C-alpha positions in Angstrom: 86.4 61.9 115.2 85.6 59.6 112.4 87.9 58.9 109.3 86.0 61.6 107.4 84.5 64.8 108.9 81.0 64.4 107.6 79.4 63.3 110.9 81.3 66.0 112.8 80.3 69.0 110.7 77.4 70.2 112.6 79.6 70.4 115.8 82.3 72.2 113.9 80.0 74.8 112.3 78.3 75.6 115.6 81.4 75.9 117.6 80.5 72.9 119.8 83.6 70.9 118.8 86.7 70.8 121.0 90.0 72.4 120.1 91.5 68.9 119.5 88.6 68.0 117.2 88.9 71.3 115.2 92.7 70.8 114.8 92.2 67.3 113.7 89.5 68.4 111.1 91.8 71.1 109.7 94.5 68.6 109.3 92.2 66.1 107.7 90.7 68.8 105.3 94.2 69.6 103.8 94.4 66.2 102.2 90.9 65.0 101.6 89.0 66.4 98.5 85.8 64.6 99.4 85.6 66.3 102.8 86.6 69.7 101.2 83.6 69.4 99.0 81.4 68.3 101.9 82.4 71.3 103.8 81.7 73.7 101.1 78.2 72.1 100.9 77.6 72.4 104.7 78.9 76.0 104.7 76.3 77.0 102.1 73.5 75.3 103.9 74.7 76.8 107.3 74.7 80.2 105.8 71.3 79.9 104.3 69.8 78.8 107.6 71.7 81.9 109.2 70.3 84.2 106.7 66.8 83.1 107.6 67.3 83.9 111.2 68.7 87.4 110.4 66.3 88.6 107.7 63.1 86.6 108.4 63.1 86.1 112.3 59.4 85.5 112.2 60.0 82.3 110.1 62.8 81.2 112.4 60.5 81.5 115.5 58.0 79.0 114.0 58.0 75.4 115.4 60.5 73.5 113.5 59.0 70.7 111.2 60.6 67.5 110.7 63.6 67.9 108.6 63.3 66.7 105.0 66.0 64.8 103.2 68.7 67.3 102.4 70.9 65.0 100.5 69.6 66.3 97.0 70.4 69.9 98.2 73.9 69.0 99.4 74.5 67.1 96.1 73.5 70.0 94.0 75.8 72.3 96.1 78.7 69.8 95.8 78.1 69.8 92.0 78.2 73.7 92.0 81.3 73.8 94.1 83.1 71.2 91.8 82.2 73.4 88.9 83.7 76.5 90.5 87.4 75.8 91.3 87.5 79.4 93.0 85.6 77.8 96.0 88.6 75.7 96.7 90.2 78.7 98.2 87.6 78.7 101.0 89.4 75.7 102.5 92.5 77.7 103.2 90.5 80.2 105.2 88.6 77.3 107.0 91.9 75.5 108.1 93.5 78.8 109.1 90.5 79.8 111.2 90.4 76.3 112.9 94.1 76.4 113.8 94.0 80.0 115.1 90.7 80.0 116.9 90.2 76.4 118.1 86.5 77.0 118.2 84.0 77.0 115.5 84.8 77.7 111.9 84.9 80.9 110.0 84.7 81.1 106.2 85.8 84.1 104.1 85.5 84.2 100.4 86.2 87.2 98.3 84.4 88.1 95.0 86.2 86.5 92.2 88.4 84.3 94.6 91.2 86.9 95.1 91.7 90.3 96.7 93.8 93.1 95.5 96.4 94.6 97.7 95.4 97.9 99.5 96.9 100.8 97.8 97.0 104.6 98.4 98.0 107.6 96.3 101.0 109.7 97.5 101.2 113.2 96.1 104.7 114.1 95.0 105.0 117.9 95.0 107.5 120.1 93.4 110.6 120.0 95.4 114.1 121.7 95.1 114.7 122.3 91.4 111.3 121.0 90.5 108.3 123.0 89.0 105.7 120.1 88.4 104.0 117.7 90.6 103.5 113.9 90.0 101.8 111.0 91.9 102.9 107.7 93.3 100.6 104.7 93.7 101.9 102.5 96.6 100.3 99.1 97.4 100.8 97.1 100.6 102.6 94.3 98.6 105.5 96.7 97.8 104.5 97.7 94.3 105.0 101.3 93.6 103.9 103.0 90.3 105.0 106.6 89.6 103.3 108.8 87.1 105.7 111.8 86.4 104.6 112.5 82.9 104.4 116.3 84.0 108.1 116.4 84.3 110.2 117.5 81.3 112.1 115.0 79.4 115.8 114.7 80.1 118.6 114.5 77.5 120.5 111.4 77.1 123.1 112.3 79.7 120.6 112.4 82.6 117.8 110.4 84.2 115.3 110.6 87.0 116.3 108.5 90.1 113.8 107.4 92.7 114.7 107.4 96.5 113.4 106.6 99.8 114.2 109.1 102.5 113.5 109.8 106.1 111.7 113.0 107.3 115.0 114.8 108.0 116.5 113.7 104.6 119.5 112.3 106.5 119.0 108.8 105.0 118.4 108.0 101.4 118.2 104.8 99.5 118.0 104.5 95.8 115.2 102.1 94.6 115.1 102.5 90.9 114.7 104.9 88.0 112.1 106.5 86.0 111.6 105.1 82.4 112.0 107.3 79.2 108.2 107.8 79.2 108.5 109.3 82.7 106.6 106.5 84.3 108.0 103.8 86.6 106.8 100.5 88.3 108.9 99.1 91.1 108.7 96.3 93.6 110.0 97.3 97.0 110.2 95.1 100.2 107.6 96.5 102.6 110.3 96.1 105.3 112.5 98.5 103.4 109.6 100.8 102.8 108.9 100.8 106.7 112.4 102.2 107.3 111.7 105.4 105.4 108.9 107.8 105.3 109.1 109.8 101.9 109.7 109.3 98.2 112.1 111.7 96.4 112.9 112.0 92.8 116.3 113.5 91.7 118.1 114.3 88.4 121.2 112.2 88.1 124.0 112.3 85.5 124.4 108.8 83.9 127.8 108.5 85.5 126.8 109.4 89.0 126.7 106.8 91.5 125.5 108.8 94.5 122.8 111.4 95.1 123.3 114.4 92.9 121.9 117.0 95.3 119.3 118.1 92.7 115.8 116.8 93.5 112.5 117.7 91.6 109.8 115.8 93.5 109.1 114.8 97.0 106.1 113.3 98.9 105.6 111.8 102.3 103.9 108.3 102.8 104.5 107.5 106.3 
């Protein structure tokens, strides 16, 4: 492989490059801004050609004319890529795909350059001494948001504690408390979340260090 990857881009994009060549390209890309820009330009051009084959096959079947000078097009693509720093994130996906697959290059880019963690809503039903329901929003990155505004406000001597429990309620782990506005936002390790299967909310005295035995909400997430 040459010092830069420009001459090898066609083989890399079509999957003809060997595993060693792909690994070498991925290593080189991490430290070469010029080749990073060249790669973005080539990916744009390659995607355009692929779109023609997919959406206009009658055009793709025509005899191929002599290729024009594509340098002006690539130069414009490079300029566009330089003006959009978000495209730099494409390179991380390219390098990862090259290392993992060893054949071809796969590029994934999300709108806006970032993706939000997957989330789901867990219904917290009235449980034990509770009479009102609430909701919890749990994200895969460990963020948990609880809206328990339907619960009655407590006096200064008590607070709502949030627990993770197993299905049989034989294991419980306190993970935080609900604020005075009856809302909470916590960050819990996904590994810890995986050890339990339900969220439970109890009423605790300010001097209580263990579970009070009085719960008002419970909802299973696993």
